[in-house]
MMTF fields as JSON, N, C-alpha, C and O atoms, coordinates in Angstrom:
{
  "mmtfVersion": "1.0.0",
  "mmtfProducer": "UNKNOWN",
  "numBonds": 239,
  "numAtoms": 240,
  "numGroups": 60,
  "numChains": 1,
  "numModels": 1,
  "chainsPerModel": [1],
  "groupsPerChain": [60],
  "chainIdList": ["A"],
  "bondAtomList": [4, 2, 8, 6, 12, 10, 16, 14, 20, 18, 24, 22, 28, 26, 32, 30, 36, 34, 40, 38, 44, 42, 48, 46, 52, 50, 56, 54, 60, 58, 64, 62, 68, 66, 72, 70, 76, 74, 80, 78, 84, 82, 88, 86, 92, 90, 96, 94, 100, 98, 104, 102, 108, 106, 112, 110, 116, 114, 120, 118, 124, 122, 128, 126, 132, 130, 136, 134, 140, 138, 144, 142, 148, 146, 152, 150, 156, 154, 160, 158, 164, 162, 168, 166, 172, 170, 176, 174, 180, 178, 184, 182, 188, 186, 192, 190, 196, 194, 200, 198, 204, 202, 208, 206, 212, 210, 216, 214, 220, 218, 224, 222, 228, 226, 232, 230, 236, 234],
  "bondOrderList": [1, 1, 1, 1, 1, 1, 1, 1, 1, 1, 1, 1, 1, 1, 1, 1, 1, 1, 1, 1, 1, 1, 1, 1, 1, 1, 1, 1, 1, 1, 1, 1, 1, 1, 1, 1, 1, 1, 1, 1, 1, 1, 1, 1, 1, 1, 1, 1, 1, 1, 1, 1, 1, 1, 1, 1, 1, 1, 1],
  "groupList": [{"groupName": "UNK", "atomNameList": ["N", "CA", "C", "O"], "elementList": ["N", "C", "C", "O"], "formalChargeList": [0, 0, 0, 0], "bondAtomList": [1, 0, 2, 1, 3, 2], "bondOrderList": [1, 1, 2], "singleLetterCode": "X", "chemCompType": "L-PEPTIDE LINKING"}],
  "groupTypeList": [0, 0, 0, 0, 0, 0, 0, 0, 0, 0, 0, 0, 0, 0, 0, 0, 0, 0, 0, 0, 0, 0, 0, 0, 0, 0, 0, 0, 0, 0, 0, 0, 0, 0, 0, 0, 0, 0, 0, 0, 0, 0, 0, 0, 0, 0, 0, 0, 0, 0, 0, 0, 0, 0, 0, 0, 0, 0, 0, 0],
  "groupIdList": [1, 2, 3, 4, 5, 6, 7, 8, 9, 10, 11, 12, 13, 14, 15, 16, 17, 18, 19, 20, 21, 22, 23, 24, 25, 26, 27, 28, 29, 30, 31, 32, 33, 34, 35, 36, 37, 38, 39, 40, 41, 42, 43, 44, 45, 46, 47, 48, 49, 50, 51, 52, 53, 54, 55, 56, 57, 58, 59, 60],
  "secStructList": [7, 7, 2, 2, 2, 2, 2, 2, 2, 2, 2, 2, 2, 2, 2, 2, 2, 2, 2, 2, 2, 2, 2, 2, 2, 6, 6, 7, 2, 2, 2, 2, 2, 2, 2, 2, 2, 2, 2, 2, 2, 2, 2, 2, 2, 2, 2, 2, 2, 2, 2, 2, 2, 2, 2, 2, 2, 2, 6, 7],
  "xCoordList": [-3.363, -4.354, -5.193, -4.666, -6.483, -7.369, -7.301, -6.927, -7.666, -7.691, -8.703, -8.466, -9.824, -10.841, -10.281, -10.531, -9.532, -8.937, -7.896, -7.77, -7.156, -6.145, -6.802, -6.339, -7.871, -8.584, -9.218, -9.191, -9.791, -10.389, -9.33, -9.609, -8.142, -7.057, -6.715, -6.443, -6.728, -6.472, -7.579, -7.308, -8.824, -9.956, -9.833, -10.053, -9.483, -9.324, -8.228, -8.383, -7.124, -6.014, -6.395, -6.041, -7.112, -7.559, -8.565, -8.534, -9.448, -10.425, -9.723, -10.121, -8.687, -7.927, -7.205, -6.987, -6.836, -6.114, -7.039, -6.562, -8.345, -9.274, -9.145, -9.21, -8.965, -8.814, -7.596, -7.661, -6.489, -5.281, -5.432, -4.859, -6.198, -6.419, -7.186, -6.883, -8.17, -8.928, -8.034, -8.131, -7.169, -6.238, -5.279, -4.965, -4.815, -3.924, -4.618, -4.027, -5.874, -6.631, -6.781, -6.931, -6.737, -6.815, -5.478, -5.404, -4.416, -3.122, -2.09, -0.994, -2.397, -1.461, -0.504, -0.895, 0.731, 1.678, 2.118, 2.446, 2.133, 2.5, 1.462, 1.801, 0.211, -0.843, -0.635, -0.913, -0.155, 0.136, 1.199, 1.121, 2.184, 3.235, 2.634, 2.997, 1.719, 1.078, 0.209, 0.14, -0.449, -1.263, -0.37, -0.699, 0.753, 1.677, 2.187, 2.302, 2.488, 2.96, 1.877, 2.166, 0.642, -0.471, -0.67, -0.933, -0.545, -0.721, 0.364, 0.091, 1.58, 2.681, 2.416, 2.669, 1.91, 1.598, 0.482, 0.563, -0.553, -1.665, -1.192, -1.644, -0.288, 0.266, 0.945, 0.75, 1.736, 2.406, 1.402, 1.564, 0.365, -0.658, -1.41, -1.745, -1.68, -2.362, -1.505, -2.025, -0.221, 0.678, 0.669, 0.709, 0.616, 0.544, -0.742, -0.73, -1.855, -3.126, -3.015, -3.447, -2.437, -2.273, -1.46, -1.81, -0.367, 0.486, -0.268, -0.162, -1.03, -1.778, -2.833, -2.977, -3.572, -4.607, -3.977, -4.502, -2.869, -2.188, -1.695, -1.828, -1.132, -0.645, -1.805, -1.682, -2.92, -4.092, -4.594, -4.964, -4.606, -5.07, -4.164, -4.641, -2.872, -1.904, -1.892, -1.482, -2.333, -2.289, -3.556, -3.656, -4.503, -5.749, -5.774, -6.756],
  "yCoordList": [-16.628, -15.609, -15.387, -15.346, -15.247, -15.05, -13.606, -12.689, -13.436, -12.097, -11.229, -10.046, -11.837, -11.09, -10.549, -9.398, -11.367, -10.947, -9.856, -8.932, -9.972, -8.954, -7.604, -6.57, -7.618, -6.376, -5.801, -4.589, -6.669, -6.189, -5.534, -4.535, -6.084, -5.473, -4.088, -3.179, -3.926, -2.602, -1.626, -0.472, -2.088, -1.236, -0.807, 0.358, -1.75, -1.436, -0.398, 0.529, -0.567, 0.37, 1.772, 2.773, 1.828, 3.122, 3.773, 4.986, 2.97, 3.505, 4.089, 5.134, 3.415, 3.902, 5.21, 6.039, 5.393, 6.602, 7.808, 8.938, 7.584, 8.702, 9.758, 10.954, 9.328, 10.277, 11.157, 12.368, 10.557, 11.337, 12.239, 13.327, 11.795, 12.633, 13.9, 14.992, 13.746, 14.905, 15.85, 17.07, 15.282, 16.113, 16.849, 18.019, 16.157, 16.79, 17.959, 19.023, 17.753, 18.829, 20.031, 21.166, 19.766, 20.84, 21.508, 22.44, 21.041, 21.687, 20.923, 21.437, 19.729, 18.936, 18.186, 17.209, 18.642, 18.032, 16.636, 15.807, 16.359, 15.016, 13.995, 12.856, 14.405, 13.514, 13.24, 12.136, 14.216, 14.02, 12.96, 12.168, 12.943, 11.927, 10.542, 9.596, 10.419, 9.132, 8.711, 7.527, 9.671, 9.366, 8.855, 7.865, 9.524, 9.089, 7.674, 6.861, 7.384, 6.05, 5.003, 3.924, 5.324, 4.399, 4.181, 3.061, 5.247, 5.12, 4.246, 3.469, 4.366, 3.532, 2.064, 1.178, 1.822, 0.458, -0.131, -1.284, 0.66, 0.202, -0.034, -0.969, 0.807, 0.62, -0.744, -1.468, -1.091, -2.395, -3.534, -4.561, -3.353, -4.389, -4.565, -5.689, -3.465, -3.547, -4.317, -5.104, -4.093, -4.819, -6.309, -7.148, -6.637, -8.039, -8.697, -9.853, -7.954, -8.473, -8.729, -9.773, -7.774, -7.941, -9.194, -9.959, -9.395, -10.567, -11.861, -12.824, -11.886, -13.094, -13.406, -14.559, -12.397, -12.609, -13.118, -14.033, -12.527, -12.963, -14.403, -15.198, -14.731, -16.095, -17.099, -18.191, -16.721, -17.59, -17.798, -18.91, -16.729, -16.809, -17.734, -18.545, -17.599, -18.386, -19.86, -20.711, -20.166, -21.559, -22.327, -23.525, -21.663, -22.343, -22.738, -23.32],
  "zCoordList": [14.504, 14.79, 13.526, 12.414, 13.718, 12.576, 12.076, 12.808, 10.827, 10.246, 11.003, 11.246, 11.368, 12.109, 13.426, 13.781, 14.139, 15.401, 15.179, 15.983, 14.087, 13.78, 13.497, 13.978, 12.724, 12.405, 13.666, 13.876, 14.514, 15.758, 16.653, 17.316, 16.671, 17.445, 16.931, 17.715, 15.612, 15.036, 15.416, 15.746, 15.369, 15.742, 17.196, 17.529, 18.056, 19.483, 19.7, 20.494, 18.987, 19.14, 18.652, 19.275, 17.539, 17.023, 17.968, 18.177, 18.531, 19.482, 20.702, 21.217, 21.155, 22.308, 21.98, 22.864, 20.718, 20.313, 20.149, 20.048, 20.123, 19.933, 21.028, 20.747, 22.257, 23.361, 23.175, 23.386, 22.782, 22.545, 21.326, 21.285, 20.335, 19.15, 19.543, 19.061, 20.412, 20.877, 21.679, 21.545, 22.508, 23.283, 22.355, 22.576, 21.313, 20.348, 19.659, 19.478, 19.277, 18.642, 19.572, 19.119, 20.874, 21.856, 22.127, 22.928, 21.47, 21.611, 22.416, 22.642, 22.853, 23.649, 22.711, 22.072, 22.635, 21.696, 22.133, 21.284, 23.425, 23.892, 23.433, 23.115, 23.402, 22.913, 21.428, 20.961, 20.691, 19.276, 19.071, 18.132, 19.94, 19.871, 20.078, 19.378, 21.033, 21.287, 20.097, 19.766, 19.46, 18.28, 17.153, 16.5, 16.924, 15.871, 16.148, 15.23, 17.404, 17.777, 17.505, 16.986, 17.855, 17.609, 16.112, 15.673, 15.333, 13.881, 13.267, 12.352, 13.756, 13.258, 13.588, 12.772, 14.78, 15.19, 14.324, 13.901, 14.065, 13.232, 11.801, 11.141, 11.326, 9.978, 9.88, 8.904, 10.882, 10.894, 10.978, 10.318, 11.79, 11.919, 10.605, 10.23, 9.903, 8.612, 7.607, 6.817, 7.637, 6.737, 7.068, 6.168, 8.36, 8.76, 8.264, 7.841, 8.318, 7.814, 6.313, 5.824, 5.588, 4.143, 3.821, 2.922, 4.568, 4.333, 4.619, 3.86, 5.715, 6.081, 5.031, 4.624, 4.589, 3.582, 2.281, 1.647, 1.896, 0.668, 0.801, -0.129, 1.951, 2.174, 2.157, 1.601, 2.766, 2.758, 1.333, 0.958, 0.538, -0.84, -1.66, -2.455, -1.456, -2.223, -1.821, -2.609, -0.615, -0.151, -0.539, -0.275, -1.149, -1.519, -2.941, -3.403]
}
C-alpha cells in the first residue's frame, strides 16, 4: 500500500468521525466513545505511515 493511500485512509476515517465529534459536543457520551475509538485507530495508522516512510528511506 502506498503512503498516499495510507494517509487518504486516515483522512477518510477522521472525516467520518466528524459527525460523532459534533454529537459528542452536544452531550452524547456514546458518540464520544466512538470518537475515541476512531482516534486510536488513526493513531495506529499514523504509526504505520511513519514506519513505512522510515523503511522506504532506509532502503534507498
